[in-house]
Phi, psi and omega in degrees: 000139184265136183282150182259149170289167176302319186292309175311313179300314176305308181295322177300315179295321176290317181298323188253035177295319182258141172299139182228182180251133174239155174269131182249127182252125175237172177262116180293172184304324188260015170083008175271154174289146182242109187252134186226123164301133186214137170294147174214167174215152172261109187230123173050047179078010187231148179269122182244136179231160173238147180208175174237159176302338185276357184272145177299322176308319180291316175302314182300311179297326175297322184279321188208111190285008186280137184217141170228147180236000000 
């Protein structure tokens, strides 16, 4: 993960004041990307998303923790 400059951090906080939808990519069983629209929030320097154990995204992340937004 890349560190952000204080200016970048400030701009990111301003942009993400309100929760929005991002496209989250995980790696599927066969190695192909699996794309999902997902609500997110930027809290305490972290991008936070929500999922449940019943979702394919959760299964993918338990198998391979790579994720792109």
